[in-house]
C-alpha atoms as one frame of an Amber mdcrd trajectory, in Angstrom:
protein
  -2.252  13.162 -56.295  -4.607  12.222 -59.191  -6.135  14.958 -61.287  -9.680
  15.539 -62.572 -10.723  13.382 -65.377 -12.696  15.636 -67.925 -16.108  14.420
 -69.010 -18.379  15.739 -71.717 -21.024  15.994 -68.989 -20.245  19.511 -68.064
 -21.714  19.394 -64.437 -19.119  16.651 -63.717 -16.113  18.949 -64.301 -16.780
  21.480 -61.468 -14.572  21.207 -58.465 -17.669  21.564 -56.387 -19.245  18.383
 -57.741 -19.142  15.408 -55.657 -19.519  13.170 -58.475 -16.865  13.858 -61.294
 -15.699  11.314 -63.649 -13.034  10.101 -61.149 -15.846   8.936 -58.859 -18.839
   7.267 -60.668 -20.524   5.756 -57.649 -23.094   3.134 -57.931 -26.699   3.442
 -56.684 -30.284   2.504 -57.386 -32.638   4.852 -58.489 -36.525   5.153 -59.835
 -38.423   7.816 -61.412 -42.117   8.234 -60.620 -43.850   4.840 -60.752 -41.063
   3.093 -62.616 -39.310   0.050 -61.134 -35.965   0.767 -59.108 -32.801  -0.027
 -61.159 -29.077   0.523 -61.195 -27.666   3.952 -61.920 -24.472   5.735 -61.764
 -23.997   9.292 -60.437 -22.150  11.683 -62.813 -22.292  15.425 -62.017 -25.906
  16.314 -61.257 -27.255  13.505 -63.329 -27.902   9.760 -63.048 -26.906   7.482
 -65.859 -29.291   4.720 -66.366 -26.939   1.834 -66.862 -29.982  -0.462 -66.962
 -31.130   1.143 -70.175 -27.583   1.153 -71.546 -27.437  -2.600 -70.708 -30.700
  -3.147 -72.558 -29.383  -1.287 -75.527 -26.152  -3.387 -75.665 -23.814  -0.514
 -74.860 -22.852  -2.145 -71.604 -22.540  -5.990 -71.575 -21.479  -7.599 -68.249
 -23.042 -11.122 -68.514 -25.084 -13.370 -70.587 -28.163 -12.290 -68.668 -29.149
  -8.660 -67.650 -27.918  -7.750 -64.085 -28.403  -3.973 -64.003 -32.245  -4.061
 -64.225 -32.389  -5.003 -60.654 -32.941  -2.913 -57.571 -29.602  -3.848 -56.204
 -25.825  -4.184 -57.100 -25.260  -7.632 -55.633 -25.611  -9.412 -58.880 -22.656
  -7.322 -60.292 -20.446  -7.958 -57.195 -21.072 -11.619 -57.759 -19.549 -11.436
 -61.244 -16.139 -10.872 -59.664 -13.314  -8.307 -59.686 -12.481  -8.530 -63.300
 -16.038  -7.456 -64.178 -15.927  -4.719 -61.581 -12.911  -3.229 -63.361 -14.405
  -3.855 -66.814 -17.596  -2.021 -65.872 -15.696   1.059 -64.462 -13.305   1.255
 -67.618 -16.355   1.091 -69.909 -18.157   3.869 -67.957 -15.066   6.044 -68.095
 -14.917   5.382 -71.733 -18.407   6.267 -72.453 -18.287   9.518 -70.356 -14.854
  10.996 -70.973 -14.072  13.804 -73.280 -11.958  11.527 -75.691 -13.742   8.121
 -75.252 -16.271   6.168 -77.077 -18.744   8.653 -78.599 -21.646   6.258 -79.008
 -23.655   7.848 -76.135 -22.558  11.412 -76.847 -23.424  11.327 -80.691 -26.802
   9.503 -80.293 -29.154  12.328 -79.072 -32.129   9.958 -78.522 -30.140   7.510
 -76.554 -28.445  10.314 -74.539 -31.844  11.856 -73.628 -33.081   8.410 -72.384
 -29.929   7.390 -70.557 -29.699  10.452 -68.287 -32.230  11.669 -65.488 -31.783
  14.691 -63.225 -30.567  13.527 -59.938 -32.827  15.838 -57.897 -35.897  14.530
 -59.707 -35.120  10.734 -58.850 -35.877   8.561 -55.810 -32.837   6.869 -54.386
 -33.049   3.357 -52.777 -30.907   1.202 -50.701 -28.151   0.121 -53.218 -27.635
  -3.457 -52.040 -29.387  -6.321 -50.564 -27.650  -6.322 -46.997 -26.620  -9.892
 -46.449 -25.496  -9.502 -42.889 -24.290  -6.507 -40.933 -21.367  -6.297 -38.514
 -20.383  -3.295 -36.451 -16.805  -2.613 -35.203 -15.376  -0.567 -32.289 -12.195
   0.248 -33.814 -11.670   3.981 -33.315  -8.990   4.465 -30.633 -10.135   7.931
 -29.612 -13.666   6.847 -29.340 -12.886   3.877 -27.424 -10.728   6.032 -24.894
 -13.514   8.546 -24.725 -16.183   6.036 -23.957 -13.842   4.493 -21.253 -13.345
   7.818 -19.601 -17.191   8.596 -19.692 -18.341   5.237 -18.500 -15.605   3.905
 -16.284 -13.704   7.024 -15.314 -10.690   5.879 -17.292  -9.455   6.142 -20.805
  -7.632   2.815 -20.548  -8.567   0.422 -23.344  -9.756  -3.005 -22.729  -6.991
  -5.664 -22.744  -7.719  -7.029 -26.138  -8.359  -3.824 -27.824  -4.857  -3.253
 -29.258  -4.797  -6.704 -30.586  -7.915  -7.397 -32.372 -10.793  -5.382 -34.118
 -13.564  -5.814 -31.667 -17.000  -6.065 -33.257 -20.591  -7.564 -32.892 -23.130
  -8.763 -35.177 -25.908  -6.309 -35.894 -29.201  -6.387 -37.625 -29.210  -6.230
 -41.489 -33.165  -5.907 -41.300 -32.969  -2.369 -40.098 -30.220  -1.003 -42.453
 -31.826   1.754 -44.461 -30.917   4.383 -47.092 -30.436   8.046 -46.607 -33.712
  10.037 -46.119 -35.436   7.272 -44.211 -37.080   8.593 -40.900 -36.010   6.757
 -37.739 -38.479   5.982 -35.026 -37.321   6.773 -31.467 -36.973   3.277 -30.017
 -38.559   1.961 -26.827 -36.847  -0.273 -24.361 -35.809  -1.003 -20.744 -33.620
   1.434 -18.974 -32.503   1.628 -15.391 -31.636   4.722 -13.483 -28.502   4.248
 -11.295 -30.522   4.748  -8.132 -33.547   2.743  -9.103 -34.249  -0.785  -7.795
 -36.114  -1.773 -10.895 -35.787  -1.092 -14.652 -38.392   0.970 -16.435 -39.924
   0.869 -19.977 -40.252   3.657 -22.359 -38.699   5.770 -25.050 -34.888   6.223
 -24.963 -33.842   9.527 -23.562 -30.262   9.261 -24.770 -30.644   8.808 -28.660
 -27.197   9.206 -30.273 -25.492   8.801 -33.667 -22.117   7.190 -34.574 -20.226
   8.570 -37.363 -18.916   5.631 -39.355 -17.863   4.317 -42.787 -19.359   1.236
 -44.151 -17.374  -1.265 -46.175 -19.408  -3.405 -48.662 -18.126  -6.934 -49.171
 -18.276  -8.066 -52.866 -16.966 -11.647 -52.804 -17.925 -14.682 -50.928 -15.611
 -16.781 -48.674 -16.138 -20.384 -47.730 -17.040 -21.470 -44.239 -13.986 -22.746
 -42.487 -11.654 -20.833 -44.846  -9.885 -17.753 -43.416  -8.922 -14.948 -45.877
  -5.925 -12.725 -45.542  -5.765  -8.921 -45.080  -4.800  -8.665 -48.812  -7.558
 -10.832 -49.925 -10.020  -9.097 -47.790  -8.815  -5.803 -49.334  -9.485  -7.123
 -52.862 -12.894  -8.368 -51.870 -14.101  -4.937 -50.706 -16.455  -3.516 -53.536
 -16.846   0.020 -52.095 -17.615   2.266 -49.209 -20.635   4.159 -47.886 -21.256
   6.631 -45.056 -22.746   4.944 -42.147 -24.708   6.185 -39.174 -25.248   3.557
 -36.459 -27.973   5.053 -34.456 -27.564   4.357 -30.821 -29.841   4.338 -27.693
 -27.285   4.856 -25.086 -29.406   4.374 -21.904 -30.985   1.090 -23.349 -27.538
  -0.187 -24.434 -26.022   0.692 -20.886 -28.610  -1.449 -19.178 -28.583  -4.432
 -21.530 -25.162  -4.768 -22.867 -23.499  -6.697 -20.059 -22.194  -9.334 -20.654
 -22.930  -9.972 -24.274 -22.767  -6.483 -25.970 -25.251  -4.341 -27.837 -28.556
  -5.647 -28.735 -31.891  -3.397 -28.782 -29.834  -0.304 -28.170 -28.274  -0.617
 -31.568 -30.758  -2.819 -33.601 -33.463  -0.192 -34.219 -31.703   1.429 -37.303
 -28.594   2.034 -39.245 -28.513   4.517 -42.144 -26.136   4.436 -45.043 -25.510
   6.937 -47.744 -27.132   6.173 -51.198 -24.131   5.889 -53.432 -21.418   3.154
 -53.299 -18.012   4.733 -53.786 -15.980   2.010 -55.297 -12.641   1.057 -53.852
 -11.272   1.855 -57.280 -12.339   5.416 -57.020 -10.845   5.798 -53.504  -7.480
   4.018 -54.606  -5.581   7.525 -54.920  -6.513   8.299 -51.283  -5.076   5.395
 -49.477  -3.717   6.302 -46.072  -1.718   4.275 -43.589  -3.023   2.951 -40.245
  -1.301   4.489 -37.252   1.714   3.238 -35.543   0.744   0.214 -33.608   1.173
   0.447 -29.779   1.458  -3.267 -29.688   2.614  -5.349 -32.704  -0.343  -7.171
 -34.402  -0.285 -10.904 -34.865   1.231 -11.781 -38.413  -2.254 -12.676 -39.672
  -3.340  -9.165 -39.600  -0.450  -7.876 -41.842  -1.161  -6.369 -45.233   0.821
  -5.262 -48.011  -1.202  -1.982 -48.747  -2.186   1.060 -46.550  -5.797   0.279
 -45.551  -7.326   3.512 -44.734  -8.351   6.393 -46.823  -8.062  10.142 -46.506
 -11.831  11.144 -46.325 -12.902  14.335 -44.552 -16.067  13.618 -42.477 -18.733
  15.956 -40.997 -21.676  15.713 -38.731 -24.570  18.267 -38.945 -27.732  18.577
 -36.817 -30.923  20.641 -37.742 -33.798  20.886 -35.261 -37.219  20.797 -36.647
 -38.275  24.161 -38.087 -34.585  25.400 -38.183 -33.586  26.951 -41.617 -29.918
  25.727 -41.343 -27.900  22.908 -39.793 -25.210  23.375 -37.305 -21.948  21.639
 -37.976 -21.081  19.547 -34.909 -17.855  17.775 -35.774 -15.257  17.335 -38.480
 -12.829  14.479 -38.651 -11.230  12.043 -41.023 -11.427   8.268 -41.827  -7.747
   8.033 -41.394  -8.130   8.553 -37.698  -9.289   4.836 -37.441  -6.892   2.306
 -35.656  -8.019  -0.769 -37.700  -8.629  -0.875 -41.515 -11.703  -2.359 -43.087
  -9.490  -5.070 -44.619  -8.069  -6.038 -41.141 -11.643  -6.189 -39.798 -12.743
  -8.343 -42.615  -9.787 -10.559 -42.139 -10.372 -10.895 -38.662 -13.970 -11.637
 -39.167 -13.168 -14.615 -41.181 -10.289 -15.957 -39.340 -12.315 -18.467 -37.173
 -14.084 -19.738 -40.302 -16.969 -17.467 -40.541 -18.145 -17.341 -44.311 -18.451
 -13.798 -45.717 -21.100 -13.174 -48.256 -21.692 -10.743 -51.097 -23.632  -7.717
 -49.632 -22.087  -8.116 -46.170 -21.806  -4.685 -44.599 -19.096  -3.822 -42.120
 -19.364  -0.649 -39.884 -16.004   0.809 -39.081 -16.806   1.771 -35.616 -17.226
   5.587 -34.405 -14.665   7.769 -36.053 -13.254  10.464 -33.627 -10.160  12.487
 -33.520  -8.125  13.849 -30.672 -10.047  17.136 -30.145 -13.664  17.677 -29.048
 -14.440  19.221 -32.535 -13.534  15.890 -34.030 -15.769  13.596 -31.797 -18.080
  11.378 -33.931 -20.944  10.812 -31.431 -23.053  13.124 -29.261 -22.133  10.884
 -26.257 -18.616  12.378 -26.629 -19.548  15.837 -27.752 -21.805  16.294 -24.710
 -19.663  14.037 -22.490 -22.817  11.967 -21.795 -25.097  14.996 -21.518 -23.092
  16.596 -18.624 -21.832  19.318 -21.041 -24.495  20.079 -23.578 -23.446  21.754
 -26.693 -24.960  24.919 -28.438 -26.564  24.857 -31.843 -26.538  27.902 -34.154
 -30.502  28.242 -33.238 -29.471  28.975 -29.626 -30.827  25.660 -28.501 -28.711
  23.161 -26.414 -28.498  19.568 -26.989 -27.004  16.586 -25.084 -28.654  14.018
 -27.206 -31.110  13.976 -30.093 -34.580  15.240 -29.738 -37.788  14.427 -31.794
 -37.669  16.170 -34.977 -33.833  16.627 -35.219 -32.226  15.736 -38.518 -28.702
  14.345 -38.451 -26.529  14.487 -41.542 -23.164  12.815 -42.223 -21.015  14.006
 -45.158 -17.752  12.717 -46.518 -15.380  13.991 -49.047 -12.054  12.757 -50.586
 -10.186  15.725 -52.057  -8.090  15.439 -55.176  -6.332  17.967 -57.418  -9.231
  19.973 -58.838 -11.990  17.381 -57.896 -13.516  15.765 -55.047 -15.112  12.315
 -54.324 -18.467  12.345 -52.484 -20.969   9.775 -51.147 -24.095  11.798 -51.039
 -25.318  12.948 -47.724 -26.298  10.311 -45.000 -29.478  11.749 -43.616 -31.984
  10.671 -41.036 -34.770  12.482 -39.024 -35.981  11.229 -35.625 -39.786  10.677
 -35.333 -41.379  10.260 -31.777 -41.670   6.969 -30.219 -44.806   4.912 -30.676
 -47.174   5.906 -27.949 -49.182   2.635 -28.049 -46.785  -0.053 -28.990 -49.050
  -2.965 -28.081 -52.553  -3.494 -29.400 -55.026  -4.599 -26.799 -58.370  -6.619
 -27.294
């Protein structure tokens, strides 16, 4: 296991900090009325890398690429540039590295801002969004809840099942989510009805960010896919279970999923997660050869779901699980996504699918935790929940734990606002 890399930024050396020198995740921030730009988290500070690029301390290309409100331009420069940038940042911030920033008091004062004073923004322009259904325990639980049997669909053990979602409603942590309207149909009703969802849910997921283009008609291998993944975020794929249940046959999720997807604010690079690689589970059925890769594809990342009702002083921890519970890796998902010739683009976002473990305390959705509302769970406030109520705040957390340090993503948070009461203007 790798050890803590010491920085001259003291707050980065605490074993409680999610942003040590080992991490250096990428985000987009702004201060006051300033334009958003690229930044790097280190301890309790944000390093303004756009400013350092302006000063010539960081040079990635002939033209500036860090003064933009997204990291897509950096991703497009390729994997060698990704490695060079990470190496340069480590050199600038380590105890025994290049002292140019440490020794220049004026530059140092301008290069750092307090994280708790900054506004964080969506770190990428999301080109496309694809969500997968690749957690075995979750798939079995959903089968038991909806069909009375945990048996998996016939194709599930052979391919990573997914659907194309909406990039337009991917938002950064802290963005409120409006309760969606839609059609639902009660089991004993002759006709559907229209109104707010009554079964609003979360899905605890990881998101993989694609950092390299592939050509239309050209499949990519699992190893090529692994190398093309720029980094990872926490991802909450909000779900309206009653809307989804009425609409999804035969083509799958649509309005029940398209109203909002929240991601954490910091992109933890694949390089930072390298020490935490974990194997995919033993296959019940051998995968076809094109899905074979040479590296462990998952990561040992502890995950947590918390709920805080409106007015409550503290949040209740609902579930704790790990990303290594997944059946398919992000690289396998990306490979399969391309296999028919689908072009993949810089900024594509792949949702892992809901991450659940074998015990109820590891279930990554309220649908599972409350068994479709039939077994409500108790919050620390004494309130019961089956699904999300207006005013509830849901938080996802993720941590990879090293020797004397941890790798964090920043919280993935969303609060539910009431549905729009008059959705259509009348004349």
